[in-house]
C-alpha positions as CSV (number, residue, x, y, z in Angstrom):
1,M,92.5,87.4,113.1
2,K,93.9,90.5,112.4
3,I,93.9,93.1,115.1
4,V,94.3,97.2,114.7
5,L,95.5,98.8,117.8
6,A,95.5,102.8,118.3
7,Y,99.1,102.7,119.7
8,S,100.1,105.9,122.0
9,G,103.6,104.2,123.6
10,G,102.7,104.8,126.4
11,L,101.6,102.3,129.7
12,D,98.2,101.8,128.9
13,T,98.5,100.6,124.9
14,S,101.8,99.1,125.6
15,I,100.4,96.4,127.8
16,I,97.7,95.5,125.4
17,I,99.9,94.6,122.5
18,P,101.1,91.6,124.9
19,W,97.5,90.9,126.4
20,L,96.0,90.5,122.8
21,K,98.8,87.9,122.0
22,E,97.6,86.2,125.3
23,N,94.0,86.5,124.9
24,Y,93.7,86.0,121.1
25,I,95.7,83.3,121.1
26,G,97.2,83.3,116.5
27,C,96.4,87.1,116.0
28,E,98.4,89.6,114.4
29,V,98.8,92.6,116.0
30,I,99.3,96.0,113.7
31,C,99.4,99.0,116.0
32,M,99.3,102.4,114.3
33,A,100.6,105.1,116.1
34,A,98.8,108.8,114.3
35,N,101.2,112.3,115.1
36,V,98.6,115.0,115.8
37,G,101.4,117.2,116.8
38,Q,102.6,115.0,120.2
39,D,106.2,115.7,118.3
40,S,108.5,115.4,121.3
41,E,106.4,112.2,122.8
42,L,107.0,110.4,119.2
43,E,110.7,110.9,118.7
44,L,112.0,109.4,121.4
45,V,110.7,107.6,124.6
46,E,111.8,105.5,127.5
47,F,113.1,102.3,128.1
48,A,112.0,101.2,131.6
49,K,115.1,100.1,133.4
50,N,114.9,96.5,135.2
51,E,117.3,93.8,135.8
52,N,117.5,92.3,132.0
53,S,117.3,96.0,129.8
54,E,119.5,98.6,130.6
55,L,118.0,102.4,130.3
56,E,118.0,103.3,126.8
57,N,116.4,105.5,123.8
58,S,114.3,104.1,120.7
59,G,111.8,105.0,118.2
60,L,108.2,104.5,118.3
61,E,108.0,101.9,116.0
62,E,111.1,99.8,117.7
63,R,109.3,100.1,120.9
64,A,106.4,98.6,119.4
65,L,107.7,96.0,118.1
66,K,109.6,95.1,120.6
67,S,106.1,94.7,122.8
68,G,105.5,92.1,120.1
69,A,103.6,93.9,117.4
70,D,103.7,92.5,114.4
71,K,103.5,95.6,112.2
72,F,103.8,99.5,112.7
73,Y,102.2,102.5,110.8
74,M,103.1,106.2,112.1
75,E,100.8,108.1,110.4
76,D,101.0,112.4,110.7
77,I,97.6,113.3,110.5
78,Q,98.5,116.7,112.1
79,E,96.6,119.0,108.5
80,E,93.5,117.4,108.5
81,F,93.4,117.7,112.2
82,V,94.0,120.8,112.2
83,N,91.6,121.5,109.1
84,D,88.7,119.4,109.4
85,F,88.4,119.0,113.3
86,I,90.3,122.2,115.0
87,F,89.3,125.1,112.8
88,P,85.5,123.5,113.1
89,I,85.4,123.9,117.0
90,L,87.2,127.2,116.6
91,R,85.1,129.0,114.5
92,M,81.9,127.8,116.1
93,S,83.4,129.0,119.6
94,A,82.5,125.7,121.2
95,K,83.8,125.4,124.5
96,Y,82.7,122.3,126.7
97,E,82.3,123.8,130.6
98,G,85.3,126.4,129.5
99,Y,87.4,123.6,128.3
100,L,88.3,123.7,124.9
101,L,88.4,120.4,123.6
102,G,91.8,119.2,123.3
103,T,91.7,115.8,124.1
104,A,88.1,115.5,122.6
105,I,88.8,116.5,119.4
106,A,91.8,114.4,118.6
107,R,89.7,111.3,119.3
108,P,87.6,111.3,116.1
109,V,90.4,112.0,113.8
110,I,93.0,109.2,115.3
111,A,89.7,106.8,115.1
112,K,89.1,107.9,111.4
113,R,92.5,106.8,110.7
114,L,92.3,104.0,112.3
115,V,89.4,102.2,110.5
116,E,91.3,103.5,107.2
117,I,94.0,101.4,108.0
118,A,91.8,98.3,109.4
119,K,90.7,98.4,106.1
120,R,93.6,98.7,103.9
121,E,94.8,95.7,106.4
122,N,91.7,93.8,106.1
123,A,91.5,93.7,109.8
124,D,89.1,91.6,111.7
125,A,88.7,94.1,115.0
126,V,89.7,97.4,115.9
127,C,91.3,98.0,119.5
128,H,92.0,101.3,122.3
129,G,93.5,101.3,125.4
130,C,90.3,103.6,126.9
131,T,89.7,103.2,130.6
132,G,86.4,102.2,130.9
133,K,86.0,105.4,133.6
134,G,86.5,108.3,130.6
135,N,85.6,109.6,127.8
136,D,87.8,108.6,125.4
137,Q,86.3,105.0,125.1
138,V,82.9,106.7,123.9
139,R,84.6,109.5,121.5
140,F,86.6,106.4,119.4
141,E,84.1,103.4,119.3
142,L,80.8,106.1,117.9
143,A,83.9,107.0,115.8
144,I,84.3,103.5,114.6
145,K,80.3,102.3,114.6
146,A,79.8,105.5,112.1
147,L,83.0,105.0,110.1
148,A,83.2,100.8,110.2
149,P,80.1,99.3,111.5
150,E,81.4,95.7,110.7
151,L,84.6,96.0,112.4
152,Q,84.7,93.9,115.7
153,I,86.0,96.9,118.5
154,I,87.8,95.2,121.6
155,S,88.5,97.6,124.8
156,P,90.7,95.8,126.9
157,W,90.5,97.7,130.3
158,R,86.6,96.7,130.2
159,I,87.8,92.7,130.1
160,W,91.1,92.4,132.3
161,D,91.7,92.6,135.6
162,I,94.4,95.0,135.4
163,K,92.4,98.1,138.1
164,S,95.1,100.6,138.6
165,R,97.7,102.0,136.9
166,E,100.4,100.6,139.5
167,Q,98.9,97.1,138.3
168,A,99.2,97.9,134.6
169,I,103.2,98.6,135.5
170,E,103.8,95.7,137.2
171,Y,101.4,93.5,134.4
172,A,104.5,95.4,131.7
173,E,107.5,95.0,134.6
174,A,106.0,91.2,134.9
175,R,106.8,90.7,130.9
176,K,109.9,93.0,130.7
177,L,108.2,95.9,128.4
178,P,108.8,99.2,128.4
179,L,107.8,102.1,130.2
180,N,107.9,105.7,130.0
181,V,106.4,106.6,133.9
182,T,107.6,105.2,136.9
183,R,105.6,105.0,140.4
184,E,106.6,108.2,141.7
185,N,105.2,110.5,139.0
186,N,102.7,109.2,136.7
187,Y,100.5,112.1,136.0
188,S,98.2,110.8,133.1
189,K,98.6,113.5,130.6
190,D,97.9,113.9,127.0
191,M,99.4,115.8,124.3
192,N,98.8,117.4,121.2
193,L,99.0,120.4,118.7
194,W,96.1,122.0,120.0
195,H,96.5,121.2,124.1
196,L,97.9,119.4,126.7
197,S,96.0,117.8,129.2
198,H,97.1,117.0,133.2
199,E,94.9,114.4,135.8
200,G,95.7,112.1,138.5
201,L,98.2,112.1,141.3
202,D,97.9,115.3,143.7
203,L,94.7,116.7,141.5
204,E,92.8,114.2,142.3
205,N,92.7,116.2,146.0
206,L,90.7,119.2,145.1
207,Q,92.2,121.1,147.5
208,N,95.4,120.9,146.1
209,E,96.8,124.0,144.4
210,P,98.4,122.6,140.7
211,L,102.4,122.6,141.1
212,Y,102.7,125.3,138.2
213,N,105.8,126.7,139.0
214,K,107.6,122.8,139.7
215,K,109.8,122.6,137.5
216,G,108.5,119.9,134.4
217,F,104.9,120.4,135.0
218,L,104.2,122.7,132.4
219,E,105.5,121.7,129.5
220,L,103.5,124.0,126.6
221,G,104.6,127.4,128.6
222,V,104.7,129.2,132.3
223,S,103.0,130.0,135.0
224,P,101.9,133.7,134.6
225,E,103.7,134.7,137.5
226,N,107.0,133.5,135.5
227,A,105.7,135.3,132.5
228,P,107.9,138.4,131.3
229,D,107.4,141.9,132.5
230,F,106.6,143.5,129.4
231,P,103.7,142.2,126.7
232,A,104.0,140.5,123.2
233,Y,101.3,141.6,120.6
234,V,100.0,139.7,117.8
235,T,98.5,140.2,115.2
236,I,96.4,137.3,113.8
237,G,94.5,137.6,109.5
238,F,91.5,135.7,109.2
239,E,89.9,134.8,106.0
240,K,85.9,133.4,106.3
241,G,86.6,132.6,110.1
242,I,90.3,130.4,109.3
243,P,93.4,131.6,110.5
244,K,95.8,132.5,107.7
245,T,98.6,135.2,109.0
246,L,100.6,135.2,112.3
247,N,102.3,138.9,112.4
248,S,101.5,139.5,108.4
249,E,103.6,135.9,107.8
250,K,101.1,133.9,105.9
251,L,101.1,130.0,107.8
252,N,99.5,127.1,107.3
253,G,97.2,126.1,109.9
254,V,100.0,123.4,111.8
255,D,102.6,126.1,111.7
256,L,100.0,129.1,112.7
257,I,99.3,126.8,115.8
258,K,102.9,125.6,116.9
259,K,103.7,129.5,117.0
260,L,101.0,130.8,119.0
261,N,101.3,128.0,121.4
262,L,105.3,129.5,121.7
263,I,104.0,133.4,121.7
264,G,101.5,132.4,124.2
265,G,102.9,129.9,126.3
266,E,105.9,132.3,126.8
267,N,103.4,134.4,128.4
268,G,101.3,131.9,130.5
269,I,98.3,131.8,128.0
270,G,95.9,129.3,128.2
271,L,95.9,127.6,132.0
272,L,92.8,126.4,133.1
273,D,92.6,124.0,136.5
274,T,88.8,122.6,136.3
275,V,86.0,120.3,137.1
276,E,84.0,118.7,134.7
277,N,81.0,116.3,134.1
278,R,82.6,113.8,132.1
279,L,80.1,111.8,129.7
280,V,80.3,109.0,131.9
281,G,78.5,110.9,134.4
282,I,81.8,111.2,136.5
283,K,83.1,114.6,137.7
284,S,86.9,114.8,136.8
285,R,89.5,117.1,137.9
286,G,91.9,118.4,134.6
287,V,94.4,120.9,134.1
288,Y,95.0,122.5,130.7
289,E,97.1,124.1,129.0
290,T,95.8,125.9,125.7
291,P,97.8,128.7,124.8
292,G,97.7,129.1,120.8
293,G,93.8,127.8,121.1
294,T,93.0,130.4,123.5
295,V,94.6,132.9,121.9
296,L,92.6,132.0,118.5
297,Y,89.7,131.9,120.4
298,E,89.8,135.5,121.8
299,A,91.1,137.2,118.1
300,L,87.8,135.6,116.3
301,E,85.4,136.3,118.9
302,H,87.0,140.0,118.5
303,L,86.8,139.8,115.0
304,E,83.1,138.2,114.8
305,H,81.8,141.5,117.0
306,L,82.7,143.4,114.0
307,C,81.5,141.0,110.9
308,L,78.0,139.6,112.4
309,D,75.0,140.7,112.2
310,K,73.1,140.5,115.8
311,Q,70.9,137.6,114.9
312,T,73.4,135.8,113.4
313,Y,76.0,136.2,116.4
314,H,73.7,135.6,118.9
315,Y,72.4,132.5,117.3
316,K,75.4,131.1,116.8
317,L,76.2,131.4,120.6
318,D,73.2,129.3,121.3
319,V,74.4,126.2,119.1
320,A,77.9,126.9,120.3
321,N,77.4,124.7,123.8
322,K,75.2,122.0,121.5
323,F,78.7,121.7,119.2
324,A,80.8,121.4,122.1
325,A,78.9,118.9,124.0
326,L,78.8,117.0,120.4
327,A,82.5,117.1,120.1
328,Y,83.2,116.2,124.1
329,N,80.5,113.3,123.7
330,G,82.3,111.7,120.6
331,E,79.8,112.6,117.9
332,W,81.2,114.2,115.3
333,F,80.0,111.4,112.7
334,T,76.3,112.6,113.2
335,P,73.7,114.5,111.1
336,I,73.6,117.9,113.5
337,R,77.4,118.1,113.9
338,E,77.5,118.7,109.8
339,A,74.3,120.3,109.7
340,L,75.7,122.9,112.6
341,S,79.4,123.4,110.0
342,A,77.6,124.1,107.4
343,F,75.9,126.7,109.5
344,I,79.0,128.5,110.4
345,D,80.2,127.5,106.6
346,E,77.7,130.6,105.4
347,A,78.0,132.4,108.8
348,H,81.8,133.1,108.3
349,K,81.5,134.5,104.4
350,T,82.6,137.8,105.9
351,V,84.4,137.1,108.5
352,S,87.8,138.3,107.4
353,G,90.1,140.9,108.4
354,K,93.2,141.6,111.4
355,V,93.2,141.5,115.2
356,K,95.6,142.9,117.2
357,L,95.8,141.6,120.5
358,K,98.2,142.0,123.6
359,L,99.3,138.9,125.6
360,Y,100.3,139.8,129.3
361,K,101.0,137.6,131.8
362,G,97.8,135.3,131.1
363,N,95.6,137.7,130.2
364,V,94.5,138.5,126.4
365,I,93.5,141.8,125.4
366,L,92.8,143.6,122.6
367,A,94.6,145.8,121.1
368,G,93.3,147.0,117.4
369,A,90.9,145.4,114.8
370,E,89.8,145.6,111.0
371,S,87.7,144.0,108.6
372,P,86.8,145.2,104.8
373,Y,83.1,143.7,106.1
374,S,82.8,145.6,109.5
375,L,79.3,146.4,110.4
376,Y,80.6,148.9,112.7
377,S,79.9,152.9,111.7
378,E,81.7,155.2,113.9
379,S,79.4,157.6,112.7
380,L,76.5,155.6,113.8
381,A,78.0,154.7,117.4
382,S,79.1,158.3,117.6
383,F,77.0,160.5,120.0
384,T,77.4,163.0,117.4
385,T,73.9,163.2,115.3
386,G,74.6,161.3,111.8
387,E,72.2,161.6,108.5
388,L,71.4,157.4,109.0
389,Y,70.3,157.9,112.9
390,D,67.3,160.7,114.0
391,H,66.8,160.6,117.5
392,K,63.3,161.3,117.3
393,D,62.7,157.5,115.4
394,A,63.4,155.7,118.7
395,E,60.3,156.9,120.2
396,G,58.0,155.3,117.8
397,F,60.1,152.1,118.4
398,I,59.7,152.2,122.1
399,N,56.6,152.6,121.7
400,L,56.1,149.4,119.6
401,F,58.2,147.3,121.0
402,G,57.2,148.1,124.7
403,L,53.7,147.6,123.8
404,P,52.8,144.1,125.1
405,L,54.2,145.6,128.4
406,K,52.2,148.0,128.0
407,V,48.8,145.7,127.0
408,R,49.7,143.6,130.2
409,A,49.9,146.2,132.7
410,L,47.2,147.6,131.8
411,L,45.3,144.5,131.9
412,L,46.8,143.8,135.1
413,K,45.2,147.0,136.4
414,G,42.0,146.7,135.6
415,K,41.8,143.7,136.9
416,K,42.7,145.7,141.0
């Protein structure tokens, strides 16, 4: 039996390798690690120190092989992640209960590449390390079912007897496996190009304020208190709703987001502490760092105010929540998601221009915007009467617009 494992090098996927070997006798385990922007986590991983191994640093491939894997793939899918997954949610202004979908939107692109590797290897099954209480199991498996319904899906957390992260650590230590967590500090974190999430430990008590100013807690930026006492300005250029330039420098999507993460993070932008409704029915608390994404969402919204007509913009607002729910729930490879993406492709044909923003201690403030497709007319908006607007026309408009109200009021008056 040949199994392709979605491998991150973290605790859960590290212990899955020997577990598969022990429970699927004779199986070949192929690990696939996907780079979606978590470069620092991929370059160096820390080995656990136990009585038979010294503390050392090793690459992710070596770590997988030392854990028992037969083969390893390192897949850089950052460009696909940005162009085909991040930019669609950005253009739709999709937020799930305020959350910018950092973890959710990475799962379908990873699952897509997992399926591609499985087909290349003629594998019988794919495996993931998602827990049985979280959203990610749904996201991975819906994508796999949509792209390769013939593949068997193995989900160890729904099968084995391990019930906690502490037991998982014990399992790894008993088999002398490498670890990058300790019992004292094992926040559940997920990092990619778009964001970093924090869950667990003291955050599970809602009365605890996140330790934003504790060294090492925030990784993509600083708290607003520790941000500079002077603002930073950024100008973002868009073409058809897609960011193309930063401060007049043309950049690909990956590099643009990385630079905005640095600038936004330095100014305390993009922190979110929220209790969200998981797909599986559980409320969970998460602290999210999304500095570059927060800046892009704000910039694009201001540009849309100029370039979209009233009905198109309002309809987009109506369906943005639906689009966010589809992404959050793992329903990416569905006809309705594709149809909504086609809508935004059409709506954004004229959403091009530049937006200038001021970043100051966690705040994103509009500092100017321009577009060759702007529907804003200074002469129309001015209190000075222009040629295109006659104040007298308003009387007839109000009479017709208010006619249903007047008819109903007359009817009610006649019944008294």
